N, C-alpha and C positions, 0 to 999 in steps of 0.2 A: 815458220821462218819467213824470210823476206822473199816472197815469190809472187808472180802473177803470170798470166798467159797472154800471148798474142793469138787471139782466137780465130779459127778458120770460119769463113762466112757461112759454111753449110752445117756447122756443128755447134751446139751450145755446150760449153764446158764450164766447169767450176774453176775458180781460182785455185792455184796449187798450194795455198796455205791461207792462214788467217789474214794475210795482208792483201786485201782486195784493192787493186789500184783503180781509183775512180778519177778519170781525167778532170782537170779543172783548168780554166783559161789562164795563160800567163799574162804578165803585165803588158799592156798595149804600148806603153812608153819605153819598154826596155831597150829597143833599138835606138831610140832618140837619146836615151841616157848614155848608152855606149858611145854613140857618135860624138856627143858633146864632150864626154870624158876624154876621148881620143884626141879631139881637136885642142882641148885645153892643155892636156899634158904634153902634146907634141909641139905646142906653140903655133899651131895653124890659126888660132884665134888670138888676136892681140887687142886687148881692151885697155882704156886708160885706167891707171891705178885708182883714181878717185871714184870710178864707177861702182855703184852698189851692186850692179849686175855682176861685175867682175869679181867682187868680193864674195858674193854668194856662190857663184859657180866655181870659183877657185876652192872654196871651202868644200863643195860637193866633190870636186876632183880629189882633194886631199883625203876626204873620207873614203872615197872609192879605192884609192891607193892603199890606205890602211887596211881596208877589207881584203884586198888581194894579197897584201903582206900576211894577214892572218891566215889566209888559205894556205900559203906556202909553209907556214909553221904549225898548221893543224896536224893532229896525230891521226894520219890516214893510212889505211892499208886495204888491199883487196881482201874481202871476206869470202865471198863465194860467187860462182857463176851459175845461173839458173836456166834450165832448158827441159823440154818435155821428151819423154821416150815412150816407145810403143810397148815394150815389155820390161817391166822394172826388174824382175828377178833375173832375167837373162842378161840384162845390162849390168847389174851388180856382179854377176858371175864373171862377165867379160873383164870388168874393171879390176876385180880382185885377183883373178887367176892369170890374166894376160898382162895387165898394166901394173900390178903390184900395189894397188890402192887398198885401203882398209875401209870397211863399212863402219861408219862412225855412229849412225843412228838411222832408224827407219820407223815410219809411223803410217797407220792406215786411218783414214777419216771417212768411214762409210756413209755418214749422213751427208757429206759433201761430195761423195763419189770420187775420191782421189786418194792416192798414196804418194808419199815422197821419201827420199833417202838422201843422206849426205855421205859422201865418200871423199877420201883424200889420203895424204901421206903423213898426216899428223893431226893433233887436236884442233878443233875449230877456233879456239881462242888464240891460236898463234899461226895457223896455216891457212892457205888458200884451198878451198874445197869446191866440189861440184854438188849442186843440189838437183837431183833428178825428180821429175814429177810424172806420175802415171795417172791419167784420167780414165776412169772406168769405161771400157768399151771402145776406146780410141786406139786403133792399132796402126796408125800411119800419120806422119807429120811431114809437112813441106818445109825442108830446111832452107830453101831459097838460094839465091845467088850471092847474097851479101855476106853470110857467115863463111869464114874461111876454114879455121881449124883450131884445135887446142894443141899446145905444145907440152910434151912430157920428156924429161931427161931420162935416158936409159944408159946404164953403165956398159951394156953390150947390146947394140941395136940388132945385130944379126940373130942373137939368141932370143931376144924378145919377139922378133918376127917369126922365128921357128915355133915359139910357144903359141902365137896367134894362129898360125897355120894348123898346128896340132889340135887346137880347140875349135877349129872350124871357122875361124875369123877371116875377114877379108883384108888382103894386103893389096893396096892400090899402087904402091911404089916400093920396089925392092931396095935393100940397103945399098948405099953408095955415097960418095962424097958430094957435098953440095957444090954447085957450079961456082968456080972461082974461089973455093975455100977448102979447108981441110976437115971440116966437121962431117962425120958420117951420119946420115939420116935415112929415114924410111917413112912411109905413110900407111896407116891402117884405118879401118872404119869400124865403129862399134855397131851393135845390132840394129840401131836406128838410122845409121848412115852418117853420123857425125865423124868427121875426119880428125885423127890424131897424128900429129907430126912427132916422130920419135927422134930425139937428138942425142947423139952419143957424146956425153960430157962426164966430167968428174961429178959424182953424186953430191947434191947439196941438200940442205934441210928442206928445200921446197922443189921437188921434182915436177910438180904441176906448174910449168914455167911461163906459159903465154896463152893469150886468147887473140886470135887474128880475125879482124873484121875488115871488110872493104868499104871505102868511103869515096865520095864524089868530089870533095874539095879538101885536099890534104892540108894546105896551109891554114885554112880557116879552122879546121877541126884541131890541128896542133895548137893553135893559139888558144882555143877554148879549153883544151885539156891542161895547158900550162897555167893559164890565168884563173879560170873558174873552178877547175878540178884539182889543181895543185900538183899535177904530175910534172916530171922533168923529161925533156926530150933527150933520150940517151943516145940515139943515133938516127940518121936519115940517109938512106942510100937510094940513088937513082939508078935504075937498070934499063938503059935504053934498048938493049938487045931483047929484053923481056917486055918492054913497053910498060913498065910500071915504076912507081916510087914507093919505098917502104919507110915508115917512121915507127920507131920503137919508143914507147913512153912508160914510165913507172915511177914508183915512190922510193926507189933505191937502185943500187947497181944491178944490172941484168943478171949477173952471175949468182946473186944472192936471193932473188925473189921473183915473183911473177911480174910480167909486163903485158902491156897492151900493144899489139902489133897492128898498125893501120896500113892498108895497102890501097894505093890509088893506081888504077889502070888507065893508061892514057885515053882520054876522050870519053870515058864512062863516068857519068855524073849521077846515076841513080841505079839502085839495086833492089831486087825483090827480097824482102826480109823473111818471107815465109811465116810459119806459125809455130816453129819448133824452138829455136833459140829465143830466150826472153830478155835477160839482163845480167849486169854485173852489180853486185852489192859492195859498197865501200864504207868503211868505218869513218866516223867523224866525231869530234868533240861537241859540235853544235850544229844541229840540222837547220836551225833558223838563220844563222849567219851564212851557212852553206847556200841556202835558198837565195839570200840576198845577192851573193856573188854570182850565182847562176843567172839570175834575172838581169843583173847589171851588165853581164857580158853577153846578153842577147840569147841566153838559153831558154828553153821552154819548160816550165814547171807543169807537170801533169797531175801531181798530188802535192798540195801545200804541206809545209812542215807541221808535224804534230804527232801525238801518240796514236797508235793503232788501237781500235776498240778491243777490249778484252785482255790484251797483254801489256798495253801501255808502252810498248817500245816506240820511241820517236823515230820517224823516218821522213824523208822528202824524196820525191821521185821526179826525175827530169829526163829530157831528151837532148842528146848532143846535136850539133848542126846537121848531121846526116840522119837523125831520127833513131839512133841507137839508145836504148834505155839504160839509165843509171839509177840505182837506189842508194841513198846515203842513210846509214843507220847509226844512231847514237851509240858510241862505244860502251858506255856504262850499261845502258839498257841491253845491249847485245850480250854482254857477259852475264847479266842477270837471267836472260832467256836461257843461256846454256846451262845455268845452274838448275 
């Protein structure tokens, strides 16, 4: 499946699936194209109508706007989030017995010295899932300071916390109402130390409801996700008492599907991303046009669009302005893979 690892410097690891992500350089002119596009479309550059330069650049600006319009109408959804764990069987047991997920599939690739498993609350062709990777002999990962948590909806948070305790799990925050709100929440950790925020809400089709990451430039990254990734800003909340600002983005209403929660802590512009959390995979109808939009908006492509060797699934891999990795996967190819 669509996976790769952020490797620790002291350990040589295999990629966590057939999708080996090989970095490639992004377009050196992407920032110039973005700046010119912005100036033309905002009216900051005014050229005489008879100018050939004006005509050519206006045509480029129109083409760029058409591309961003296509992004907004592309058939996109969160496919899965990928990260590495120290004990696959123990983690599967925790997710199924404590969090109520289902093991959807599991495979072992001894020739490449890794195993992986997909878990979630429904089939992969319609639900957001987690992809866990275990690399032979690696029993510890650095989660870093940039990763925040995964969010899971629980009908009864207190009961879920009791189950976690009974199974020997770690509870990092007891159930209680969120500050300034009425939602009951709690925090627990899986066996590798990834934090799960339990949110007491009416159960929906997609209980795996959020991925929270920390960023250093919130306005810049919001613009990137809106324009180049096609998400909508669902809400943005400034918390001066907590000295942070939170933005929630997604492809639909927050109550009905997974969202990306981005947190900016006042004055913090850089985070250690560690080597555990890897990426989010997103479905698209066209990886080539997706790559064009990413480049045009100043994003960094680290794997050019095209089919993966062996399975022919088309993907493109990029980094957002804060260096978080996104993999876009061809929708039709993804469904064929599942078959």
